[in-house]
C-alpha positions in Angstrom: 0.0 0.0 0.0 1.1 3.5 -0.7 2.0 5.7 2.2 1.8 9.5 1.9 3.2 12.1 4.2 0.4 14.3 5.5 0.8 17.9 6.5 -0.9 18.1 9.9 -2.9 21.1 11.0 -4.2 21.9 7.5 -7.8 22.0 6.7 -8.7 19.8 3.6 -11.8 19.1 1.7 -12.6 15.4 1.9 -15.3 13.5 0.0 -16.3 10.1 1.4 -18.9 7.7 2.5 -19.8 7.0 6.2 -19.0 3.5 7.3 -20.2 3.9 10.9 -21.3 6.6 13.4 -21.2 6.7 17.1 -23.0 9.4 19.2 -20.5 11.2 21.4 -21.4 13.6 24.2 -24.4 15.8 23.7 -24.1 17.1 20.1 -21.2 15.2 18.6 -20.6 12.1 16.6 -17.5 10.1 15.9 -17.8 8.9 12.3 -15.7 6.5 10.3 -15.5 7.7 6.7 -14.0 5.9 3.7 -12.4 8.4 1.3 -10.4 8.1 -1.9 -7.7 10.4 -0.7 -7.1 9.2 2.8 -8.7 5.7 3.0 -10.6 5.2 6.2 -10.5 8.1 8.6 -12.2 8.8 11.9 -13.6 12.3 12.5 -15.4 14.0 15.3 -18.3 16.2 14.3 -20.0 18.7 16.5 -23.5 19.8 15.4 -25.9 22.4 16.5 -29.5 21.7 17.1 -30.3 23.3 13.7 -27.7 21.2 11.9 -28.6 18.6 9.2 -25.7 16.5 10.5 -27.3 15.6 13.8 -28.4 12.1 12.6 -25.3 10.9 10.8 -25.3 7.2 10.1 -23.7 4.8 7.7 -24.1 4.8 4.0 -24.2 8.6 3.5 -22.1 10.4 0.9 -20.3 13.4 2.6 -18.3 16.4 1.7 -16.3 17.6 4.7 -13.7 20.1 5.8 -11.4 18.3 8.1 -8.4 19.3 10.2 -5.7 16.8 9.1 -3.8 15.3 12.1 -1.2 12.6 12.8 -3.6 11.3 15.5 -6.3 8.7 15.0 -9.2 11.1 15.4 -9.5 14.1 13.0 -11.7 17.2 13.6 -14.5 17.8 11.1 -15.1 21.5 10.9 -17.8 21.3 8.3 -19.9 18.5 7.0 -22.6 18.2 4.4 -24.6 15.1 3.3 -24.4 14.9 -0.5 -25.9 11.4 -1.0 -28.2 9.1 0.9 -28.6 6.2 -1.6 -32.4 6.1 -1.5 -32.5 3.1 -3.9 -30.8 1.0 -1.1 -33.1 2.3 1.6 -36.3 1.3 -0.3 -35.5 -2.5 0.1 -34.5 -4.1 3.3 -32.7 -6.9 1.5 -30.6 -4.5 -0.5 -29.9 -2.4 2.6 -28.7 -5.5 4.5 -26.2 -6.4 1.8 -24.9 -2.8 1.6 -24.7 -2.7 5.4 -22.7 -6.0 5.5 -20.2 -4.8 3.0 -20.0 -1.4 4.8 -19.4 -3.1 8.2 -16.7 -5.3 6.7 -14.8 -2.3 5.2 -15.1 -0.5 8.6 -13.5 -3.5 10.3 -10.8 -4.4 7.7 -9.5 -1.1 6.4 -6.6 0.4 8.3 -6.7 4.1 9.2 -5.1 6.6 6.9 -4.1 4.3 4.1 -5.5 5.5 0.7 -6.9 2.7 -1.5 -8.5 4.7 -4.3 -9.2 1.7 -6.5 -11.2 0.1 -3.7 -13.0 3.3 -3.0 -14.1 3.5 -6.7 -15.2 -0.1 -6.6 -17.2 0.5 -3.4 -18.9 3.5 -4.9 -19.8 1.5 -8.0 -21.2 -1.3 -5.8 -23.4 1.1 -3.9 -24.6 2.8 -7.1 -25.5 -0.5 -8.8 -26.8 -2.6 -5.9 -30.2 -0.9 -5.7 -30.8 -1.8 -9.4 -30.1 -5.5 -8.9 -32.9 -8.0 -8.6 -30.5 -10.4 -6.8 -28.4 -8.2 -4.5 -26.2 -11.2 -3.4 -24.8 -11.3 -6.9 -23.6 -7.7 -6.8 -22.2 -8.2 -3.3 -20.4 -11.4 -4.4 -18.9 -9.6 -7.4 -17.6 -6.8 -5.1 -16.1 -9.4 -2.7 -14.5 -11.3 -5.6 -12.9 -8.1 -6.9 -11.6 -7.3 -3.4 -10.2 -10.8 -2.9 -8.5 -10.8 -6.4 -7.0 -7.4 -5.6 -5.6 -8.8 -2.3 -4.2 -11.9 -4.1 -6.6 -14.2 -2.2 -8.6 -15.3 -5.2 -7.4 -16.1 -8.7 -10.4 -15.5 -10.9 -14.0 -14.4 -10.9 -16.8 -16.9 -10.9 -19.4 -16.8 -13.7 -22.2 -14.5 -12.5 -24.8 -17.1 -13.6 -23.5 -19.6 -11.0 -23.4 -17.2 -8.0 -25.7 -18.2 -5.2 -26.1 -17.1 -1.6 -23.8 -19.9 -0.4 -21.0 -18.5 -2.7 -21.5 -15.1 -1.1 -21.1 -16.5 2.4 -18.0 -18.4 1.3 -16.4 -15.2 0.1 -17.3 -13.4 3.3 -15.7 -16.2 5.3 -12.5 -16.0 3.2 -12.2 -12.2 3.8 -12.9 -12.5 7.6 -10.1 -15.0 8.2 
C-alpha cells in the first residue's frame, strides 16, 4: 500500500462515505469515513440543534472540511450530506447487503491508508446494488474483486453460477 506524508494542522476538503457513526457527548458524533484520498478516517463532528448533520449514520455520501492530524481522530469542521442512496433504503434486502459490506470495510480497512481503487469499486457497488434484482450477486462480485486485488482469489466466478452460499464463502475468506 502507498504511504503518503500528511501535513498536519491543515484543513482539507474530503469526500467520502460514512461506514459507521457513534453518538459522542451531547451534540457530537465520531464517524468512520471511507475516502479516496485518505482511505478510512475517523472524525469527530460537532453539530448544533439546527444542523442537518445531527443524525449521521452509515451509507451517506459526505463532503467535509477536516483538520488533518497525525492522530487517529481528526476534527471535522464542516460536513454536508451529498448522497443518501435512496435506492438502497427502499429495500430491506438491498440495505442489508450494503450494510454487511460497509461493516466489513469499517473493520478491515486500516486508518489513513489510501486505497483509491477500492473506493471507486465500493462507490460502483453502492450505485448498482439498488438496481439488482438479486443483490447477493452484486455483493459477491464486489467481494470477488476485493479478494482478487488482495491476491486471495485467482479468478472471478461466472455471474450465472453465483448463489447465496458462494457469497457467504467469500465473506468467510475475507474475515479469516
